PADREN-233791 format. One record per residue (C-alpha): residue number from 1; x, y negated, z negated; residue in three letters. Coordinates in Angstrom, 2 decimals. Layout:
REM PADREN-233791
 num      c1      c2      c3 residuo
 NUM       X       Y       Z     Ala
...
***
This chain:
REM PADREN-233791
 num      c1      c2      c3 residuo
   1 -179.98   -1.91 -112.48     Met
   2 -182.92   -3.74 -111.67     Ile
   3 -184.49   -0.51 -110.09     Arg
   4 -183.66    1.70 -112.95     Val
   5 -184.49   -0.99 -115.73     Ala
   6 -187.99   -1.44 -114.08     Ser
   7 -188.62    2.02 -113.74     Glu
   8 -187.54    2.81 -117.50     His
   9 -189.38   -0.70 -118.95     Lys
  10 -185.76   -1.57 -120.02     Leu
  11 -186.59   -5.58 -120.27     Ala
  12 -182.76   -6.42 -121.55     Ala
  13 -181.24   -4.36 -118.83     His
  14 -183.68   -5.81 -116.43     Leu
  15 -183.00   -9.11 -117.29     Ala
  16 -178.78   -8.70 -117.28     Ile
  17 -179.55   -7.09 -113.71     Gly
  18 -181.27  -10.35 -112.33     Met
  19 -178.71  -12.82 -114.09     Met
  20 -176.29  -10.52 -112.10     Ile
  21 -177.87  -10.31 -109.11     His
  22 -178.77  -13.91 -109.13     Gly
  23 -175.20  -14.71 -109.55     Trp
  24 -173.85  -12.88 -106.76     Ala
  25 -176.36  -14.38 -104.64     Ser
  26 -175.21  -17.66 -105.14     Thr
  27 -171.59  -16.70 -104.28     His
  28 -172.69  -15.65 -100.89     His
  29 -174.46  -18.88 -100.40     Gly
  30 -178.21  -18.25 -101.27     His
  31 -178.07  -21.10 -103.87     Phe
  32 -181.99  -21.60 -104.65     Asp
  33 -183.19  -18.02 -104.99     Asp
  34 -180.16  -17.00 -106.61     Gly
  35 -180.06  -20.07 -109.39     Ile
  36 -183.94  -19.11 -109.30     Gly
  37 -183.22  -15.61 -110.23     Glu
  38 -180.68  -16.29 -112.18     Leu
  39 -182.79  -18.63 -114.70     Arg
  40 -185.77  -16.08 -114.54     Arg
  41 -182.87  -13.37 -116.08     Gly
  42 -181.61  -15.79 -118.39     Leu
  43 -185.06  -16.75 -119.64     Asp
  44 -186.32  -13.03 -119.90     Ala
  45 -182.98  -12.27 -121.71     Tyr
  46 -183.26  -15.58 -124.23     Ala
  47 -186.88  -14.04 -125.53     Lys
  48 -185.52  -10.87 -126.31     Ile
  49 -181.98  -10.92 -127.95     Thr
  50 -179.59  -13.94 -128.33     Asn
  51 -176.45  -11.49 -127.70     Val
  52 -174.01  -12.95 -125.53     Met
  53 -176.78  -15.64 -124.36     Leu
  54 -173.74  -18.20 -124.69     Pro
  55 -171.84  -16.19 -121.93     His
  56 -174.80  -15.58 -119.76     Phe
  57 -175.76  -19.20 -119.95     Thr
  58 -172.52  -20.08 -119.07     Ala
  59 -173.07  -17.98 -115.73     Val
  60 -175.68  -20.19 -114.92     Leu
  61 -173.16  -23.08 -114.94     Ala
  62 -171.12  -21.52 -112.78     Asp
  63 -173.69  -20.70 -110.35     Ala
  64 -173.92  -24.65 -110.23     Phe
  65 -170.59  -24.65 -109.63     Leu
  66 -170.65  -22.58 -106.39     Cys
  67 -174.05  -24.49 -105.11     Ser
  68 -171.94  -27.96 -105.81     Gly
  69 -174.57  -29.22 -108.44     Ala
  70 -171.61  -30.58 -110.73     Ala
  71 -173.76  -32.42 -112.97     Glu
  72 -176.15  -29.62 -113.58     Leu
  73 -173.61  -27.32 -114.52     Gly
  74 -171.85  -29.46 -116.93     Leu
  75 -175.52  -30.17 -118.51     Gly
  76 -176.14  -26.36 -118.66     Ile
  77 -172.63  -25.34 -119.89     Leu
  78 -173.10  -28.20 -122.56     Gly
  79 -176.32  -25.92 -123.85     Asn
  80 -173.96  -22.94 -123.56     Ala
  81 -171.10  -24.36 -125.61     Arg
  82 -173.84  -25.25 -128.14     Arg
  83 -175.04  -22.00 -128.07     Leu
  84 -171.27  -20.45 -128.68     Ala
  85 -170.81  -22.53 -131.72     Glu
  86 -174.36  -22.15 -133.03     Lys
  87 -173.73  -18.15 -132.95     Gly
  88 -170.24  -18.12 -133.66     Glu
  89 -169.37  -16.23 -130.43     Glu
  90 -165.67  -17.87 -129.79     Gly
  91 -165.07  -15.36 -127.13     Phe
  92 -166.06  -16.95 -124.06     Ser
  93 -164.74  -20.65 -125.04     Leu
  94 -161.59  -20.15 -122.72     Thr
  95 -163.90  -19.70 -120.02     Gly
  96 -166.04  -22.33 -120.58     Met
  97 -163.17  -24.87 -121.06     Leu
  98 -162.13  -23.61 -117.78     His
  99 -165.05  -23.46 -116.09     Leu
 100 -165.73  -27.27 -117.39     Arg
 101 -162.63  -28.33 -115.68     Gly
 102 -164.02  -26.95 -112.89     Glu
 103 -167.13  -28.52 -112.47     Leu
 104 -165.20  -32.21 -113.77     Leu
 105 -163.24  -31.75 -110.71     Leu
 106 -166.25  -31.13 -108.72     Leu
 107 -167.64  -34.39 -110.00     Ser
 108 -164.41  -36.08 -109.43     Arg
 109 -163.07  -36.80 -113.23     Gln
 110 -159.66  -35.45 -112.61     Glu
 111 -158.05  -36.76 -115.90     Ala
 112 -161.14  -35.02 -117.77     Glu
 113 -160.54  -32.01 -115.85     Ala
 114 -156.82  -31.95 -116.63     Asp
 115 -157.70  -32.22 -120.31     Ala
 116 -160.31  -29.39 -120.28     Ser
 117 -157.94  -27.41 -118.63     Phe
 118 -155.04  -27.58 -120.91     Arg
 119 -157.17  -27.37 -123.76     Gln
 120 -158.24  -23.72 -122.27     Ala
 121 -154.60  -23.21 -121.74     Leu
 122 -153.72  -23.54 -124.80     Asp
 123 -156.56  -21.40 -126.03     Leu
 124 -155.76  -18.56 -123.82     Ala
 125 -152.22  -18.59 -124.83     Val
 126 -152.95  -18.55 -128.87     Ser
 127 -155.23  -15.52 -127.69     Gln
 128 -152.62  -14.04 -125.82     Ser
 129 -155.39  -13.58 -122.83     Ala
 130 -152.84  -13.69 -119.99     Lys
 131 -155.98  -12.98 -117.37     Ser
 132 -157.43  -16.38 -118.54     Met
 133 -154.09  -17.75 -118.83     Glu
 134 -153.35  -17.53 -115.16     Leu
 135 -156.40  -18.28 -114.03     Arg
 136 -156.47  -21.44 -116.00     Val
 137 -152.50  -21.90 -115.17     Ala
 138 -153.61  -21.91 -111.60     Thr
 139 -156.64  -24.35 -111.72     Ser
 140 -154.22  -26.89 -113.75     Leu
 141 -151.32  -26.33 -111.32     Ala
 142 -153.38  -26.83 -108.20     Arg
 143 -154.73  -30.56 -109.99     Leu
 144 -150.87  -31.23 -110.61     Trp
 145 -149.96  -30.39 -107.14     Ala
 146 -152.77  -32.47 -105.67     Lys
 147 -151.51  -35.47 -107.88     Arg
 148 -147.82  -35.34 -106.42     Asp
 149 -146.40  -33.27 -109.66     Met
 150 -145.84  -30.11 -107.49     Arg
 151 -142.48  -29.51 -109.93     Val
 152 -144.37  -29.47 -112.87     Gln
 153 -146.92  -27.35 -111.41     Ala
 154 -145.11  -24.90 -110.00     Arg
 155 -142.91  -24.75 -113.72     Asp
 156 -146.20  -24.21 -115.38     Leu
 157 -147.68  -21.13 -113.02     Leu
 158 -144.85  -19.22 -112.17     Lys
 159 -143.96  -18.08 -115.55     Pro
 160 -147.27  -16.59 -115.92     Val
 161 -147.45  -15.30 -112.30     Tyr
 162 -144.31  -13.47 -113.24     Asp
 163 -145.57  -12.06 -116.60     Trp
 164 -147.79   -9.73 -114.35     Phe
 165 -145.79   -6.78 -112.94     Thr
 166 -149.08   -4.59 -111.59     Glu
 167 -152.45   -5.66 -110.01     Gly
 168 -150.82   -7.91 -107.67     Leu
 169 -153.16   -7.34 -104.95     Glu
 170 -156.09   -8.76 -107.03     Thr
 171 -157.83  -12.10 -106.04     Pro
 172 -156.55  -13.82 -108.79     Val
 173 -152.75  -13.01 -108.91     Leu
 174 -152.98  -13.47 -104.64     Gln
 175 -154.50  -17.21 -105.57     Asp
 176 -151.65  -17.92 -107.74     Ala
 177 -149.22  -16.58 -105.51     Lys
 178 -150.44  -18.67 -102.49     Ala
 179 -150.41  -21.60 -104.50     Leu
 180 -146.71  -20.91 -105.30     Leu
 181 -145.77  -20.50 -102.01     Asp
 182 -147.22  -23.79 -101.28     Gln
 183 -145.23  -25.36 -103.91     Leu
 184 -142.09  -23.88 -103.21     Ala
***
């Protein structure tokens, strides 16, 4: 994407390619380079358009989660949420609330993480967003299991997991299944 966008002078696509590459780099352990590239792509993208800017800003927050920099991630995520509210782009709010919960867990704020996960879960259920519901339920169940609330964790996660009849080999469903096995 980066090569083709550069060749054809497609600035928005180049910026998106940089953000995706930077994000992927962080998930492969190249935190400084990946976050730097993601920031450059985000800055370039913001100069072109604000369409999906909250989403791409949240991607940067996810990169900080991956790198272990919870406080930086929470700050960036706050910016993403303000952008979403300002531009009325609520489609990514569930994901932002889930990501906020993960960042709060990383910074050892379990009560706040629990509240954020619950809010994300309620929103996912109201949107009938089953994949997001599964992701959030898995995170919340993992937190509850850590708090020795194993029965509640299983009761939360099992019906969501059981709703899925295909795609059981996907990482999200495998993660949920592994947690359910631990909770059995």
